[in-house]
C-alpha positions as a Markdown table, in Angstrom:
| # | Residue | x | y | z |
|---|---|---|---|---|
| 1 | Unk | 0.0 | 0.0 | 0.0 |
| 2 | Unk | 1.6 | 3.3 | -1.0 |
| 3 | Unk | 2.2 | 5.9 | 1.7 |
| 4 | Unk | 1.8 | 9.6 | 1.5 |
| 5 | Unk | 3.7 | 12.0 | 3.8 |
| 6 | Unk | 3.4 | 15.8 | 3.7 |
| 7 | Unk | 5.4 | 18.8 | 4.9 |
| 8 | Unk | 3.9 | 22.3 | 5.1 |
| 9 | Unk | 5.9 | 25.4 | 5.4 |
| 10 | Unk | 4.5 | 28.9 | 6.1 |
| 11 | Unk | 6.2 | 32.1 | 7.0 |
| 12 | Unk | 4.5 | 35.3 | 8.2 |
| 13 | Unk | 7.9 | 37.0 | 8.5 |
| 14 | Unk | 11.6 | 36.5 | 8.2 |
| 15 | Unk | 14.6 | 37.4 | 10.4 |
| 16 | Unk | 15.5 | 41.0 | 9.8 |
| 17 | Unk | 19.1 | 40.2 | 10.9 |
| 18 | Unk | 19.7 | 38.4 | 7.7 |
| 19 | Unk | 17.4 | 40.4 | 5.4 |
| 20 | Unk | 18.9 | 43.9 | 5.8 |
| 21 | Unk | 16.5 | 44.9 | 8.5 |
| 22 | Unk | 13.4 | 43.8 | 6.6 |
| 23 | Unk | 11.0 | 41.5 | 8.3 |
| 24 | Unk | 8.9 | 40.6 | 5.2 |
| 25 | Unk | 5.7 | 40.7 | 7.2 |
| 26 | Unk | 2.8 | 38.8 | 5.8 |
| 27 | Unk | -0.6 | 37.7 | 7.3 |
| 28 | Unk | -1.9 | 34.5 | 5.8 |
| 29 | Unk | 1.0 | 32.2 | 5.2 |
| 30 | Unk | 0.7 | 30.3 | 8.4 |
| 31 | Unk | -3.0 | 29.9 | 7.7 |
| 32 | Unk | -2.1 | 28.6 | 4.3 |
| 33 | Unk | 0.1 | 25.9 | 5.9 |
| 34 | Unk | -2.8 | 25.0 | 8.2 |
| 35 | Unk | -5.2 | 24.7 | 5.3 |
| 36 | Unk | -2.7 | 22.6 | 3.3 |
| 37 | Unk | -2.2 | 20.3 | 6.3 |
| 38 | Unk | -6.0 | 19.8 | 6.6 |
| 39 | Unk | -6.3 | 19.1 | 2.9 |
| 40 | Unk | -3.4 | 16.5 | 3.1 |
| 41 | Unk | -5.0 | 14.8 | 6.0 |
| 42 | Unk | -8.3 | 14.6 | 4.2 |
| 43 | Unk | -6.6 | 13.0 | 1.2 |
| 44 | Unk | -5.0 | 10.4 | 3.4 |
| 45 | Unk | -1.5 | 11.8 | 3.8 |
| 46 | Unk | 0.5 | 11.6 | 7.1 |
| 47 | Unk | 1.1 | 15.3 | 7.9 |
| 48 | Unk | 4.4 | 14.5 | 9.6 |
| 49 | Unk | 5.8 | 18.0 | 9.9 |
| 50 | Unk | 4.6 | 21.6 | 9.8 |
| 51 | Unk | 7.2 | 24.4 | 10.0 |
| 52 | Unk | 5.9 | 27.9 | 10.7 |
| 53 | Unk | 7.8 | 31.2 | 10.7 |
| 54 | Unk | 10.7 | 31.1 | 13.2 |
| 55 | Unk | 10.7 | 27.3 | 13.0 |
| 56 | Unk | 11.0 | 27.4 | 9.2 |
| 57 | Unk | 14.8 | 27.7 | 9.0 |
| 58 | Unk | 16.9 | 26.5 | 6.1 |
| 59 | Unk | 18.4 | 23.7 | 8.3 |
| 60 | Unk | 14.9 | 22.6 | 9.6 |
| 61 | Unk | 13.3 | 22.5 | 6.1 |
| 62 | Unk | 16.4 | 20.6 | 4.7 |
| 63 | Unk | 16.4 | 18.1 | 7.6 |
| 64 | Unk | 12.6 | 17.5 | 7.2 |
| 65 | Unk | 12.9 | 16.8 | 3.5 |
| 66 | Unk | 15.9 | 14.5 | 4.1 |
| 67 | Unk | 13.9 | 12.7 | 6.7 |
| 68 | Unk | 11.1 | 12.1 | 4.2 |
| 69 | Unk | 13.6 | 10.8 | 1.6 |
| 70 | Unk | 14.8 | 8.2 | 4.1 |
| 71 | Unk | 11.2 | 7.0 | 4.9 |
| 72 | Unk | 9.7 | 6.8 | 1.4 |
| 73 | Unk | 10.1 | 4.1 | -1.2 |
| 74 | Unk | 8.9 | 3.4 | -4.8 |
| 75 | Unk | 5.3 | 4.2 | -5.2 |
| 76 | Unk | 5.1 | 6.5 | -2.2 |
| 77 | Unk | 4.1 | 10.1 | -2.4 |
| 78 | Unk | 5.7 | 13.2 | -0.8 |
| 79 | Unk | 3.6 | 16.4 | -0.7 |
| 80 | Unk | 5.4 | 19.6 | 0.0 |
| 81 | Unk | 3.8 | 23.1 | 0.3 |
| 82 | Unk | 5.4 | 26.4 | 0.8 |
| 83 | Unk | 3.7 | 29.8 | 1.5 |
| 84 | Unk | 5.8 | 32.9 | 1.9 |
| 85 | Unk | 8.1 | 35.3 | 0.0 |
| 86 | Unk | 10.2 | 34.3 | -3.0 |
| 87 | Unk | 13.4 | 35.8 | -4.2 |
| 88 | Unk | 16.4 | 35.4 | -6.4 |
| 89 | Unk | 20.2 | 35.3 | -6.2 |
| 90 | Unk | 22.7 | 35.4 | -9.2 |
| 91 | Unk | 23.2 | 32.0 | -10.7 |
| 92 | Unk | 26.8 | 31.1 | -9.9 |
| 93 | Unk | 26.8 | 28.1 | -12.3 |
| 94 | Unk | 26.0 | 30.1 | -15.4 |
| 95 | Unk | 25.4 | 26.9 | -17.3 |
| 96 | Unk | 22.4 | 28.0 | -19.3 |
| 97 | Unk | 19.8 | 26.3 | -17.0 |
| 98 | Unk | 18.5 | 29.7 | -15.9 |
| 99 | Unk | 17.7 | 32.0 | -18.9 |
| 100 | Unk | 17.5 | 35.0 | -16.6 |
| 101 | Unk | 20.9 | 34.0 | -15.0 |
| 102 | Unk | 19.3 | 34.0 | -11.6 |
| 103 | Unk | 18.4 | 31.2 | -9.2 |
| 104 | Unk | 15.0 | 31.3 | -7.6 |
| 105 | Unk | 14.7 | 31.1 | -3.8 |
| 106 | Unk | 12.3 | 30.5 | -0.9 |
| 107 | Unk | 12.8 | 33.1 | 1.8 |
| 108 | Unk | 13.1 | 31.0 | 4.9 |
| 109 | Unk | 13.4 | 32.5 | 8.4 |
| 110 | Unk | 17.2 | 32.7 | 8.7 |
| 111 | Unk | 18.2 | 32.7 | 5.0 |
| 112 | Unk | 17.1 | 32.0 | 1.4 |
| 113 | Unk | 16.9 | 28.4 | 0.3 |
| 114 | Unk | 18.2 | 28.3 | -3.3 |
| 115 | Unk | 16.5 | 26.1 | -5.9 |
| 116 | Unk | 19.8 | 24.3 | -6.5 |
| 117 | Unk | 19.6 | 23.1 | -2.9 |
| 118 | Unk | 16.1 | 21.8 | -3.5 |
| 119 | Unk | 17.2 | 20.0 | -6.7 |
| 120 | Unk | 20.0 | 18.3 | -4.7 |
| 121 | Unk | 17.4 | 17.2 | -2.1 |
| 122 | Unk | 15.1 | 15.5 | -4.7 |
| 123 | Unk | 18.0 | 13.3 | -5.7 |
| 124 | Unk | 18.0 | 11.8 | -2.2 |
| 125 | Unk | 14.6 | 10.2 | -2.8 |
| 126 | Unk | 14.4 | 6.6 | -4.0 |
| 127 | Unk | 13.5 | 5.9 | -7.6 |
| 128 | Unk | 9.7 | 5.6 | -8.0 |
| 129 | Unk | 8.9 | 8.2 | -5.2 |
| 130 | Unk | 6.4 | 10.8 | -6.4 |
| 131 | Unk | 6.9 | 14.4 | -5.3 |
| 132 | Unk | 4.3 | 17.1 | -5.5 |
| 133 | Unk | 5.4 | 20.7 | -4.6 |
| 134 | Unk | 2.8 | 23.5 | -4.2 |
| 135 | Unk | 4.5 | 26.8 | -3.9 |
| 136 | Unk | 2.6 | 30.1 | -3.2 |
| 137 | Unk | 5.4 | 32.6 | -3.6 |
| 138 | Unk | 7.0 | 35.0 | -6.0 |
| 139 | Unk | 10.5 | 36.1 | -7.0 |
| 140 | Unk | 11.1 | 39.8 | -7.7 |
| 141 | Unk | 13.3 | 39.2 | -10.8 |
| 142 | Unk | 10.2 | 38.5 | -12.9 |
| 143 | Unk | 7.5 | 40.4 | -11.0 |
| 144 | Unk | 7.4 | 43.2 | -13.5 |
| 145 | Unk | 8.1 | 41.1 | -16.7 |
| 146 | Unk | 5.9 | 42.2 | -19.6 |
| 147 | Unk | 4.5 | 45.1 | -17.6 |
| 148 | Unk | 4.6 | 48.4 | -19.4 |
| 149 | Unk | 7.4 | 50.8 | -18.4 |
| 150 | Unk | 5.0 | 53.5 | -17.2 |
| 151 | Unk | 3.5 | 51.1 | -14.6 |
| 152 | Unk | 5.3 | 51.7 | -11.3 |
| 153 | Unk | 7.3 | 48.8 | -9.9 |
| 154 | Unk | 5.6 | 48.3 | -6.6 |
| 155 | Unk | 8.3 | 46.0 | -5.2 |
| 156 | Unk | 11.2 | 48.3 | -6.2 |
| 157 | Unk | 11.8 | 49.2 | -2.5 |
| 158 | Unk | 10.6 | 48.0 | 0.8 |
| 159 | Unk | 8.7 | 51.2 | 1.3 |
| 160 | Unk | 6.6 | 50.8 | -1.8 |
| 161 | Unk | 6.2 | 47.1 | -1.2 |
| 162 | Unk | 5.0 | 47.5 | 2.4 |
| 163 | Unk | 2.5 | 50.2 | 1.3 |
| 164 | Unk | 0.6 | 47.7 | -0.9 |
| 165 | Unk | -2.6 | 46.1 | 0.4 |
| 166 | Unk | -2.7 | 43.2 | 0.1 |
| 167 | Unk | 1.1 | 42.7 | 0.0 |
| 168 | Unk | 2.9 | 40.9 | -2.7 |
| 169 | Unk | 4.9 | 37.8 | -1.8 |
| 170 | Unk | 7.9 | 39.2 | -3.6 |
| 171 | Unk | 11.1 | 40.2 | -2.0 |
| 172 | Unk | 11.6 | 44.0 | -2.6 |
| 173 | Unk | 14.3 | 44.6 | -5.1 |
| 174 | Unk | 16.5 | 46.8 | -2.8 |
| 175 | Unk | 16.2 | 44.1 | 0.0 |
| 176 | Unk | 17.1 | 41.4 | -2.5 |
| 177 | Unk | 20.3 | 43.2 | -3.6 |
| 178 | Unk | 21.3 | 44.2 | -0.1 |
| 179 | Unk | 20.8 | 40.7 | 1.3 |
| 180 | Unk | 22.8 | 39.1 | -1.4 |
| 181 | Unk | 25.7 | 41.6 | -1.1 |
| 182 | Unk | 25.8 | 41.2 | 2.7 |
| 183 | Unk | 25.8 | 37.4 | 2.3 |
| 184 | Unk | 27.5 | 36.9 | -1.0 |
| 185 | Unk | 30.1 | 34.5 | 0.2 |
| 186 | Unk | 27.6 | 32.3 | 1.9 |
| 187 | Unk | 25.2 | 32.1 | -1.1 |
| 188 | Unk | 28.1 | 31.6 | -3.6 |
| 189 | Unk | 29.3 | 28.7 | -1.4 |
| 190 | Unk | 25.8 | 27.2 | -1.3 |
| 191 | Unk | 25.7 | 27.1 | -5.1 |
| 192 | Unk | 29.2 | 25.9 | -5.4 |
| 193 | Unk | 28.4 | 22.9 | -3.1 |
| 194 | Unk | 25.3 | 21.9 | -5.1 |
| 195 | Unk | 25.3 | 20.5 | -8.6 |
| 196 | Unk | 24.1 | 22.4 | -11.7 |
| 197 | Unk | 21.5 | 20.6 | -13.8 |
| 198 | Unk | 24.2 | 19.3 | -16.2 |
| 199 | Unk | 25.9 | 17.4 | -13.3 |
| 200 | Unk | 22.9 | 15.7 | -11.7 |
| 201 | Unk | 20.9 | 12.9 | -13.1 |
| 202 | Unk | 17.2 | 12.1 | -12.9 |
| 203 | Unk | 17.0 | 9.2 | -10.5 |
| 204 | Unk | 13.5 | 8.2 | -11.6 |
| 205 | Unk | 11.6 | 10.4 | -9.2 |
| 206 | Unk | 8.2 | 11.6 | -10.4 |
| 207 | Unk | 8.1 | 15.3 | -9.8 |
| 208 | Unk | 5.4 | 18.0 | -10.2 |
| 209 | Unk | 5.5 | 21.6 | -9.3 |
| 210 | Unk | 2.6 | 24.0 | -9.0 |
| 211 | Unk | 3.1 | 27.7 | -8.2 |
| 212 | Unk | 0.8 | 30.6 | -7.5 |
| 213 | Unk | 0.8 | 32.7 | -10.6 |
| 214 | Unk | 2.5 | 33.3 | -14.0 |
| 215 | Unk | 6.0 | 34.7 | -13.8 |
| 216 | Unk | 4.7 | 38.0 | -15.1 |
| 217 | Unk | 2.6 | 38.6 | -12.0 |
| 218 | Unk | 2.8 | 38.5 | -8.3 |
| 219 | Unk | 1.2 | 36.5 | -5.5 |
| 220 | Unk | -0.7 | 38.5 | -3.0 |
| 221 | Unk | 0.2 | 37.7 | 0.6 |
| 222 | Unk | -2.5 | 38.9 | 3.0 |
| 223 | Unk | -5.3 | 36.5 | 2.1 |
| 224 | Unk | -5.7 | 32.9 | 3.3 |
| 225 | Unk | -6.2 | 30.4 | 0.5 |
| 226 | Unk | -4.5 | 32.6 | -2.1 |
| 227 | Unk | -3.1 | 29.7 | -4.1 |
| 228 | Unk | -4.1 | 30.0 | -7.8 |
| 229 | Unk | -3.3 | 28.0 | -11.0 |
| 230 | Unk | -0.2 | 29.2 | -12.7 |
| 231 | Unk | 0.5 | 29.4 | -16.4 |
| 232 | Unk | 4.3 | 29.0 | -16.1 |
| 233 | Unk | 6.1 | 27.2 | -13.2 |
| 234 | Unk | 9.0 | 29.1 | -11.7 |
| 235 | Unk | 10.7 | 27.3 | -8.8 |
| 236 | Unk | 12.6 | 24.2 | -10.1 |
| 237 | Unk | 10.3 | 23.9 | -13.1 |
| 238 | Unk | 13.3 | 23.5 | -15.4 |
| 239 | Unk | 14.8 | 20.7 | -13.3 |
| 240 | Unk | 12.7 | 17.7 | -14.1 |
| 241 | Unk | 11.2 | 16.9 | -17.5 |
| 242 | Unk | 7.8 | 15.6 | -16.7 |
| 243 | Unk | 6.0 | 12.9 | -18.7 |
| 244 | Unk | 2.3 | 13.0 | -19.2 |
| 245 | Unk | 0.5 | 12.0 | -16.0 |
| 246 | Unk | -3.1 | 11.3 | -15.2 |
| 247 | Unk | -4.9 | 12.0 | -11.9 |
| 248 | Unk | -4.7 | 8.2 | -11.2 |
| 249 | Unk | -0.9 | 8.4 | -11.5 |
| 250 | Unk | -0.7 | 10.9 | -8.7 |
| 251 | Unk | -3.3 | 9.3 | -6.4 |
| 252 | Unk | -2.4 | 7.4 | -3.3 |
């Protein structure tokens, strides 16, 4: 009998000590994690872990995913949800896997989790494990893509971003730059220690990603249940070529 285990991450704020004094305050992300946990339980998943705000550190999220990888085998299902801010750092690999030459990130409490790190974590799962990631977040590198020049960039600075109601789940551009500059050595080392896509092989893990909106838009952050279908996947969508799947393929 296949097993299903879920992990739900929601951050209503981040640690200003790492993010250049910015706390990234949001309202509904912990509610989103609660809602996703309830949905998972209804669907028969074991909601093994829920990491909220201060508990949602990079080490805690990484350890939780690694723990799931050790438990699950072929035919089992891992359901991961994230609700919070998204960001970007320059792609240190520069191997062509990122057309915008930036790696997408989740803004965890103590630092950003780079998509290369997530890619390395998927390789720890046994062949045949099915992984479904639902990400309600943005990254500011594409938040204004395809928007006319005369339209103000509402996430250009923390002041303009904080003035929006509801708030966007995008890291303000000035915070993104300042955070990376202050922690450049750490983020460059993270990327150096994880493989680019040309160095890692698909281990037979079935992988699906859903995100909140198209890359030309932003995800609003002050409303519970704000997950919406997305036309283009952002976080890790380039990592795993996905064969055609039916609902039955993804069912427990």
